[in-house]
C-alpha positions in Angstrom: -55.9 10.6 -71.8 -52.9 9.5 -69.9 -53.0 9.6 -66.1 -49.7 10.5 -64.5 -48.6 12.3 -61.4 -51.5 14.5 -60.8 -52.3 16.4 -57.7 -55.6 14.7 -57.2 -57.6 17.9 -57.4 -58.9 17.7 -60.9 -62.5 17.0 -61.3 -65.2 17.8 -63.8 -68.8 17.3 -64.8 -69.2 17.3 -68.5 -67.0 19.4 -70.8 -65.8 22.6 -69.3 -63.8 25.6 -70.6 -60.3 25.9 -69.4 -60.1 28.2 -66.4 -57.1 29.2 -64.4 -56.7 29.0 -60.7 -54.7 32.3 -60.4 -55.2 35.9 -61.0 -54.1 35.9 -64.6 -56.1 34.9 -67.7 -57.5 31.5 -68.5 -54.1 30.6 -70.0 -52.0 32.5 -67.4 -51.0 31.7 -63.9 -52.7 28.5 -62.6 -54.0 27.4 -66.0 -53.4 24.2 -67.7 -51.8 25.8 -70.7 -49.2 28.2 -69.3 -47.6 29.6 -66.2 -47.1 33.2 -67.2 -49.4 36.1 -66.7 -51.5 37.4 -69.6 -54.3 39.7 -70.5 -58.0 38.8 -70.8 -57.4 37.4 -74.2 -55.4 34.6 -72.7 -52.0 35.2 -74.2 -49.3 33.1 -72.6 -45.6 33.6 -72.2 -44.4 30.9 -74.6 -45.1 28.0 -72.3 -48.8 27.8 -73.3 -50.7 28.2 -76.6 -50.3 31.2 -78.9 -54.1 31.5 -78.7 -54.2 34.8 -80.7 -52.2 33.4 -83.5 -51.4 29.8 -84.5 -54.3 28.3 -82.5 -56.8 30.5 -84.2 -55.5 29.9 -87.7 -55.1 26.2 -87.2 -58.6 25.9 -85.9 -60.1 27.8 -88.7 -58.2 26.1 -91.4 -58.8 22.7 -90.0 -62.6 23.4 -90.0 -62.3 24.7 -93.6 -60.3 21.6 -94.7 -62.9 19.3 -93.2 -65.8 21.0 -94.9 -63.9 21.2 -98.2 -63.1 17.5 -98.0 -66.8 16.6 -97.4 -67.9 18.8 -100.4 -65.3 17.2 -102.7 -66.1 13.7 -101.6 -69.8 14.3 -102.4 -69.1 16.0 -105.8 -66.4 13.7 -107.0 -68.7 11.0 -108.4 -70.6 13.6 -110.4 -67.4 15.3 -111.6 -65.7 12.1 -112.6 -68.6 10.0 -113.9 -71.4 12.5 -114.6 -74.9 11.1 -114.1 -73.5 7.6 -114.4 -71.2 8.2 -111.4 -74.1 9.3 -109.3 -76.2 6.3 -110.3 -73.4 4.0 -109.4 -73.1 5.7 -106.0 -76.8 5.1 -105.5 -76.2 1.5 -106.5 -73.5 1.2 -103.9 -75.9 2.4 -101.2 -78.5 -0.1 -102.4 -75.8 -2.8 -102.3 -75.1 -2.0 -98.7 -78.7 -2.3 -97.8 -78.9 -5.7 -99.6 -75.9 -6.8 -97.6 -77.4 -5.9 -94.3 -80.7 -7.5 -95.3 -78.8 -10.7 -96.3 -77.1 -10.8 -92.9 -80.4 -10.4 -91.1 -81.8 -13.3 -93.1 -78.7 -15.4 -92.4 -79.2 -14.8 -88.6 -82.9 -15.5 -88.7 -82.9 -18.6 -91.0 -81.5 -22.1 -90.9 -80.2 -24.6 -93.4 -80.3 -23.8 -97.1 -82.0 -20.4 -96.6 -79.2 -19.3 -94.3 -76.6 -20.3 -96.8 -78.4 -18.5 -99.6 -78.7 -15.3 -97.4 -75.1 -15.4 -96.5 -74.2 -15.8 -100.2 -76.4 -12.7 -101.0 -74.6 -10.7 -98.3 -71.3 -11.5 -99.9 -72.4 -11.1 -103.6 -73.9 -7.6 -103.2 -70.7 -5.7 -102.4 -68.8 -7.8 -104.9 -71.3 -6.8 -107.6 -71.1 -3.2 -106.7 -67.2 -3.2 -106.8 -67.4 -5.0 -110.2 -69.7 -2.3 -111.6 -67.4 0.5 -110.4 -64.4 -1.3 -111.9 -66.2 -1.8 -115.2 -67.0 1.9 -115.4 -63.3 2.7 -114.5 -64.6 4.6 -111.4 -63.2 2.4 -108.7 -60.6 5.1 -108.0 -63.4 7.5 -107.3 -64.6 5.3 -104.4 -61.1 5.0 -103.0 -60.5 8.8 -103.2 -63.9 9.6 -101.8 -63.2 7.3 -98.8 -59.9 9.0 -98.3 -61.5 12.4 -98.4 -64.0 11.3 -95.7 -61.2 10.2 -93.5 -59.5 13.6 -94.0 -62.8 15.3 -93.2 -63.3 13.4 -90.0 -59.7 13.9 -88.8 -59.5 17.6 -89.5 -63.0 18.2 -88.2 -62.2 16.6 -84.9 -58.9 18.4 -84.7 -60.7 21.7 -85.1 -63.3 20.8 -82.5 -60.6 19.7 -80.1 -58.9 23.1 -80.3 -61.9 25.1 -79.0 -60.4 25.5 -75.5 -62.5 22.7 -74.0 -61.2 19.9 -71.9 -62.6 16.5 -71.1 -63.6 15.3 -67.7 -61.0 14.0 -65.4 -61.9 11.9 -62.4 -60.9 13.3 -59.1 -58.1 11.4 -57.4 -58.0 11.0 -53.6 -54.7 10.5 -51.9 -55.0 8.0 -49.0 -52.5 6.0 -47.0 -51.5 2.5 -48.3 -53.5 -0.4 -46.9 -51.9 -2.3 -44.0 -53.9 -5.6 -44.3 -55.0 -6.1 -48.0 -57.0 -9.2 -48.8 -57.0 -10.5 -52.4 -58.9 -13.2 -54.2 -57.3 -14.6 -57.3 -58.6 -17.0 -59.9 -55.6 -18.9 -61.3 -57.6 -20.1 -64.4 -58.9 -16.7 -65.4 -57.6 -14.9 -68.5 -55.5 -17.9 -69.6 -53.7 -18.4 -66.3 -52.5 -14.8 -65.9 -52.1 -15.3 -62.1 -49.4 -17.8 -62.7 -47.8 -16.3 -65.8 -47.4 -12.9 -64.1 -46.6 -14.3 -60.7 -49.3 -12.2 -59.1 -49.7 -14.3 -55.9 -45.9 -14.0 -55.2 -45.8 -10.3 -55.8 -48.9 -9.6 -53.8 -47.6 -11.5 -50.8 -44.2 -9.7 -51.0 -46.2 -6.5 -50.7 -48.0 -7.7 -47.6 -51.3 -9.0 -49.0 -53.1 -12.1 -47.9 -54.0 -14.1 -51.0 -56.7 -16.7 -51.5 -56.6 -18.8 -54.7 -59.9 -20.1 -56.1 -60.2 -23.7 -57.1 -62.8 -24.4 -59.8 -63.1 -28.0 -58.6 -64.0 -26.7 -55.1 -66.2 -23.7 -55.7 -66.2 -21.1 -52.9 -68.6 -18.2 -52.3 -66.3 -15.1 -52.9 -68.8 -12.8 -51.3 -68.6 -14.9 -48.1 -64.8 -14.9 -48.4 -64.7 -11.1 -48.6 -67.1 -10.7 -45.7 -65.0 -13.0 -43.5 -61.8 -11.1 -44.5 -63.5 -7.8 -43.4 -64.4 -9.4 -40.1 -60.8 -10.4 -39.6 -59.6 -6.8 -40.1 -58.9 -6.5 -43.8 -58.6 -2.8 -44.8 -58.6 -3.4 -48.6 -60.3 -6.0 -50.8 -59.2 -7.0 -54.3 -59.7 -9.4 -57.1 -57.5 -10.9 -59.9 -60.1 -12.5 -62.1 -63.1 -11.8 -64.3 -65.5 -8.9 -64.1 -68.2 -11.0 -62.6 -66.0 -11.9 -59.6 -64.8 -8.3 -59.4 -68.4 -7.1 -59.0 -69.2 -9.5 -56.2 -66.2 -8.5 -54.1 -66.6 -4.8 -55.0 -70.1 -4.8 -53.5 -68.7 -6.0 -50.2 -66.0 -3.3 -50.3 -68.6 -0.7 -51.0 -70.9 -1.9 -48.2 -68.1 -1.6 -45.7 -66.6 1.6 -47.1 -63.3 -0.1 -47.9 -61.0 0.5 -51.0 -61.2 -2.0 -53.7 -58.3 -3.2 -55.9 -58.8 -4.3 -59.5 -56.2 -6.6 -61.0 -56.5 -7.0 -64.8 -56.2 -10.8 -64.8 -59.5 -11.6 -66.6 -60.1 -12.3 -70.2 -61.4 -8.9 -71.4 -60.9 -6.7 -68.4 -63.5 -4.1 -69.4 -63.7 -2.6 -65.9 -59.9 -2.3 -65.7 -59.9 -0.7 -69.2 -62.3 2.0 -68.2 -60.4 2.6 -65.0 -57.3 3.3 -67.2 -55.3 0.3 -65.8 -52.6 -1.7 -67.6 -54.4 -4.7 -69.2 -51.2 -6.1 -70.7 -49.3 -6.3 -67.4 -51.7 -7.3 -64.5 -48.7 -7.1 -62.1 -48.6 -3.4 -62.6 -52.0 -3.1 -60.9 -50.4 -4.3 -57.6 -48.3 -1.1 -57.5 -51.4 0.5 -56.1 -50.7 -1.3 -52.8 -47.7 0.9 -52.2 -48.1 3.9 -54.5 -51.7 4.5 -55.3 -54.6 6.9 -55.3 -58.4 6.3 -55.0 -61.1 6.9 -57.6 -64.7 7.1 -56.4 -66.8 5.4 -59.0 -70.4 4.1 -59.4 -71.6 0.6 -58.8 -74.7 -0.9 -60.6 -77.2 -3.3 -59.2 -79.7 -5.5 -61.1 -82.3 -7.2 -58.9 -79.9 -6.7 -56.0 -77.0 -8.3 -57.8 -74.0 -5.9 -58.3 -72.4 -5.2 -61.7 -69.4 -3.1 -62.7 -70.0 -3.2 -66.5 -73.4 -4.1 -67.7 -76.4 -6.4 -67.5 -77.9 -7.9 -70.7 -81.6 -8.8 -71.2 -83.1 -10.6 -74.2 -81.0 -12.3 -76.9 -77.6 -12.3 -75.2 -79.1 -13.1 -71.8 -80.7 -16.2 -73.3 -77.7 -17.3 -75.4 -75.3 -17.3 -72.5 -77.5 -19.7 -70.5 -76.7 -22.5 -72.9 -74.2 -25.0 -71.5 -72.5 -25.2 -74.9 -71.9 -21.4 -75.1 -68.6 -21.5 -73.3 -67.1 -24.1 -75.6 -68.6 -22.9 -78.9 -69.8 -19.3 -78.7 -70.4 -18.8 -82.5 -72.0 -22.1 -83.1 -74.3 -21.8 -80.1 -75.4 -18.3 -81.0 -76.1 -19.2 -84.7 -78.2 -22.1 -83.5 -80.3 -20.1 -81.0 -80.6 -16.7 -82.8 -83.3 -17.6 -85.4 -85.9 -18.4 -82.7 -84.7 -15.5 -80.4 -84.7 -12.8 -83.1 -88.1 -13.8 -84.5 -89.5 -14.1 -80.9 -90.4 -17.8 -81.3 -88.5 -18.3 -78.0 -87.2 -16.2 -75.2 -89.0 -13.6 -73.1 -91.1 -10.8 -74.3 -89.6 -7.8 -72.6 -90.8 -4.3 -71.6 -88.3 -1.9 -70.2 -89.1 1.4 -68.5 -86.3 4.0 -68.1 -87.3 7.3 -66.7 -90.3 8.5 -68.9 -89.4 6.1 -71.8 -91.0 2.7 -72.4 -89.3 0.2 -74.7 -91.9 -2.3 -75.9 -91.0 -5.8 -77.0 -87.2 -5.2 -77.8 -85.1 -8.2 -78.7 -82.3 -6.9 -76.6 -81.7 -4.4 -73.7 -78.3 -3.5 -72.4 -78.1 -1.6 -69.1 -74.6 -0.4 -68.3 -72.9 1.2 -65.3 -72.5 4.6 -67.0 -73.2 5.0 -70.7 -70.9 3.7 -73.4 -69.4 5.9 -76.1 -71.3 6.1 -79.4 -69.9 9.0 -81.4 -66.4 7.6 -81.7 -66.0 4.2 -83.5 -62.5 3.8 -81.9 -64.2 4.2 -78.5 -67.0 1.6 -78.9 -67.2 -0.6 -75.8 -65.6 2.1 -73.7 -67.1 4.4 -71.1 -65.7 7.9 -70.9 -66.4 8.1 -67.2 -67.5 5.8 -64.3 -68.9 8.5 -61.9 -71.8 10.2 -63.8 -74.4 8.6 -61.5 -76.6 7.3 -64.3 -77.1 4.0 -66.1 -76.7 3.7 -69.8 -79.6 2.1 -71.7 -79.5 0.6 -75.2 -82.5 -1.2 -76.6 -82.8 -2.8 -80.0 -86.0 -3.8 -81.8 -85.7 -5.1 -85.4 -88.6 -7.0 -87.0 -87.5 -7.3 -90.6 -84.6 -7.1 -93.0 -85.8 -3.6 -94.1 -85.6 -2.4 -90.5 -82.2 -3.9 -90.1 -81.0 -2.0 -93.2 -82.6 1.2 -92.0 -80.8 0.8 -88.6 -77.4 0.8 -90.4 -78.2 3.7 -92.7 -79.8 5.8 -90.0 -78.4 5.4 -86.5 -81.3 7.4 -85.2 -83.8 5.0 -86.6 -86.7 3.9 -84.4 -85.3 0.4 -83.9 -82.5 1.7 -81.7 -83.1 3.5 -78.3 -80.2 5.0 -76.5 -80.7 7.0 -73.3 -79.6 7.4 -69.7 -81.6 6.9 -66.5 -81.0 6.5 -62.8 -83.3 3.5 -62.6 -84.5 0.9 -65.2 -87.2 -1.7 -64.7 -87.4 -4.6 -67.0 -90.5 -6.7 -67.1 -91.2 -10.0 -68.9 -94.1 -12.3 -69.8 -92.7 -14.9 -67.4 -91.9 -15.0 -63.7 -88.1 -15.1 -64.3 -85.7 -13.4 -66.8 -82.5 -14.9 -68.1 -79.7 -12.3 -68.0 -76.0 -11.9 -68.5 -74.4 -9.8 -65.7 -70.8 -8.9 -66.4 -70.7 -12.0 -68.7 -72.1 -14.4 -66.1 -75.3 -16.3 -66.9 -78.0 -15.8 -64.2 -81.8 -16.0 -63.9 -83.5 -13.3 -61.9 -87.1 -13.0 -60.8 -89.2 -10.5 -62.8 -89.5 -7.6 -62.8 -85.8 -6.7 -62.6 -85.0 -3.3 -61.1 -81.7 -1.9 -62.2 -80.2 1.0 -60.1 -77.0 2.8 -59.6 -75.1 3.7 -56.4 -73.3 7.0 -57.3 -69.6 7.0 -56.3 -70.2 4.2 -53.8 -67.0 2.3 -54.7 -63.5 3.4 -53.7 -61.2 1.9 -56.3 -57.5 2.0 -55.5 -55.4 2.3 -58.6 -51.6 2.9 -59.3 -50.7 6.6 -59.3 -48.8 5.9 -62.6 -51.1 4.1 -65.1 -51.9 4.3 -68.8 -55.1 6.1 -68.3 -58.3 6.3 -70.4 -57.9 7.6 -74.0 -59.5 11.0 -74.5 -62.8 10.7 -76.2 -63.0 12.3 -79.6 -65.4 15.3 -79.9 -68.7 14.6 -81.6 -68.6 15.8 -85.2 -70.9 18.8 -85.3 -71.1 20.2 -88.8 -73.0 23.3 -87.6 -70.1 24.2 -85.3 -67.6 23.4 -88.0 -69.3 25.9 -90.4 -69.2 28.6 -87.7 -65.6 27.9 -87.0 -64.7 28.0 -90.6 -66.4 31.3 -91.1 -64.9 32.9 -87.9 -62.3 35.5 -88.2 -59.6 36.7 -85.7 -59.8 35.5 -82.1 -63.5 34.7 -82.3 -62.5 31.2 -83.7 -61.6 30.0 -80.2 -64.7 29.8 -78.0 -65.2 29.0 -74.4 -68.2 26.8 -75.2 -69.3 25.0 -78.3 -72.1 26.6 -80.3 -75.5 25.3 -79.1 -74.2 24.6 -75.6 -72.0 22.0 -74.0 -72.5 18.4 -75.0 -72.5 16.4 -71.8 -71.9 12.7 -71.8 -74.1 10.6 -69.6 -76.4 13.4 -68.5 
């Protein structure tokens, strides 16, 4: 969703039905959809939705189109190829499983065995495509895929039209800082500090800027503390997320606003704050025309993190000195021993009432990542839910790897949220990756979250966070498709409100 000139009074906790602030209906005075008065049914005056008409019909017919597309996609192989078409479809599913198994073997083997496994992973889908082409049914696969795309798009459109709205983080209007202090890494993100003239623009706006020199390492935490002692009323960083976290913790400790400048390589924190990642200089507009967002801050063994902390495979791989120069080659060299547990720590993670025993990888994030929307993978819908996201993976064989792909709810994948996570190991210290930085922490490592402890100052005008797509709920779609009249639009989804991160 885009974030523009809002009044700073919009807040939410999960998905909520639209409600107006005035005396009219939900879509009348004070509502988000219209400014005219209306009756209890929510009819607007032309500036909002025609809820009793087009919205109802569009919702119902979108749900029906989605279900119809799914049914046709499932029946098409039988209608076009008879029993042979169904058998070929089963062969396609088997080929997918073989491909995943081949990839698992390729990651857990070396030498000739790895080459053979990779060849198998490539040969399986090629063989399936050849069989469909020989049976003159390749068009069936293409049409079925297109029907699934239509089903997903129309289904989500129907679910987006149920009168629900996503969470929006509350904005706080505060006066501009008078003595901002910024730390900039001139080598981060391919020298973005120099390319976008960040130092010059910041100084024109009245900020004190300190440039980091990789040949003369400096403790950024100590720099930030010294700046606070000298009277700084805002701290900020132009650099990677690891540096962002260290300075953010000092800002949170002293109750000062923190400025994120998207001058790193991936800028995941900036992305989830809705900042402009293509133009880091735009982030500096917050110094003169900004608002504050109060977001959570994570800690692992006392070390702050803004994105996530990785245990297990990734935490061990990033420790290698060769990883920075050759990420793929280093990972391929280390993965066979790490995935088969011949090296690396044996982990146990406890989150709430759940215990993860001997996982190969555990990811603890500052707020949970999206899962239901493939376009939103790697994004967090919100940063103020007050809970950690936890993702654990345990795969011991090629069959389990294939099952994990075919069934996202398989036992090898654990996804949950918790306010505290404790990770133990069979050794006194654990190798971890915190916001991409390689560290070694004493075991056990306690991960916790400080709810809304960080005041982040952002530009009032910024791209914003794309709205999360609704989870495809086929039960709700069936009810919507069968609904008549105004009952198609509901204040709440069937079965309750799906809350992210709760």
